[in-house]
N, C-alpha and C positions, 0 to 999 in steps of 0.2 A: 525423493518421492516425486512421482509424476503428477501432472495436472489431472489426469483421469482418476488416479487413486484418490486425490483430494476431493474431486467432485462426487465420486461415487457413481453408481449405475444410473441414477435418475437426476444427478446434479444436486441432491440434497443429502445431508447426513441422515442416517437411519433414524426415523421417529421424531425428527425435529421440524415442526412446522414453522420454520423461519424463512421470511421473505426478504430479498434484497430489493430496496426501492430507492428512487432518487430522493434527495433531501426534501422534506416537507415540514414546515414549521408547525403543522398541526400535531406532530408527535411530541410528547412531553420529554424534554431533555433534562429536566431539573433533577431527576432522581438517578440519572445514569452515573455509575461509579466503576471505573476500570481499575482503580487502585493507584493511579498516577494523577496527582492533583493538577499538574500542568495540562494534561490531556483532558481531564474532566472540565477544567475551567475553559479551555478553548472550545470544547464541544458545546458547553452550556451557554457561553457568552458570545462566542465569535463565529460559530458555524453559520448561523443565519445571516449575519452581516457579510461574511465572506461569500456566501452563496449569492446574495442580492447584488453585491458589487462585482461579481464575476471574478473574484480573487481566487476562489477554490471551488471545487465541486465535491460534494459529500454524498456518499451512498450509505443508507441506513440498513441495518439488519434488524428487522422487527418481528416480534412474536406477539400476535394479537395487536394490541396498541402500545406495547412496551418496546422501547429501543434497547436491544441487547448487544449491539455492536455498531461500528461505523468505520469508514475510512474516508479520508479527504485527499484530494490530489490537486496539483497545480503545475504549471509549466515552471521550468527552472533551467539552470545552466550549471554544467560542471566546469569550474574555472580552469584556466590554463595549467596552473600548478597541479591540480588534481588530475587532469587529463594526462600530464606527463608522468605522474606517479603511477597511475592506473594502467596506462597503455604504452609507456615508454617515451623518452624525450622527444623523438621525432613527431609525435602526435600532439605535443603540448604547445604548439604555436598559436592555436585558436581555442576559445572556449567551445564546449560541446553542448548542443541542444539536448535538453533532458526533460523528463517528467519526474516530478518530486512526489513521492508518497509522503504527504505532509503530516498526516495523522492516521493512526489506526488504534482502535480501542475496542475491547470486549468487556462488557459488564462483569464484575466479579462473580455474579450468580450464574454466569454462562461460560466462564472460563473452564478450560480443560476438556472441552467437547469438540475441538476442531474448528470452532467458528473463526478464530483468527486466521487459520490457514485458508478457510473458505473465502473469507473477505480478501485476503491477499491474492488468491488465484483469480477472483472476480476482477480485482483491480488490474492485475497483470494482463488478463484477457482484454480488458477495456483499453489499456495502454497500447497493446498491439494493434487494436482497431484504429487508434489515433495515429500510430506510427505508419499505418498504411496510407494515411492521407496527408500527414504533416511530417516534416523532417525532425526526427527524434533519434538519437543514437544511444542513449543510455537512460536507465531508470535509477533514480537516487532515493535513498532513505537515510534518515539520521536516527539510528537506534538510540533509545534512551539509556539502555543498560547493556552490560556485556551478555547478560542472559538473553536479551532480545536479539543481540548480534547472532547468537547461536541459532535462534529461530529463523532469522533471515538467511543465514549461511546455509541451513538445511534446505532452504527454498531456492538456493542458487546464487545468492548475492555474495560478493566479496568485499572485504574491508580495505580501505586505504591504509597503507602502512603507518603514516604519520598521524592519521585521525581514524583510529580503529572503529569508532562509532558511526563514521560516515561510510555508507555502504553503497555499492553500485552493481548493476547488471547490464551489460551491453544488450541492446535490442536484438542483435544477431543471435546471442545466446538464448535469450528469451524465446525468440521465434523458433529456433532449433528445438528447444525443450518442448514447446507446444506441438510442433510438427511431429516430433518423435512419439508423442503420446496420443496422437490422433489415429 
């Protein structure tokens, strides 16, 4: 699936007045429920603290005043062993600079409408903008379940063989994907 297909003609899914905005503590996170307790807990309890301490940046998907989805990102590193596994032994001498998609959640009442894909595309576009300014070679995500691996795989991520829930996408591949859809 291309980035353009995910964005749609005007960048919005048809009929959905959902805005993507930077984290703002004024939005009520207490009723958000994506169906994964660990993600809910992080979003409700840690997102604000992580934002204030510059540990992660969170983007909210809001409909009116309700948070219907979010993603959080931070810098990371693909460790030497992971680099060797993903790219071959010759590349595994050094860790690889990365951006980690640390969290992504869609409220259960909004699931099945393409919002997760929209959030991921927004995140990947943002990561490319960062990669234009700062050395980043790979995007990482730790999928919670095999079903989520399938979602990320459809979006171009690959799994590590030894840790199949750890997924990656080289920035070169990401850039080529977005350039091809422009």
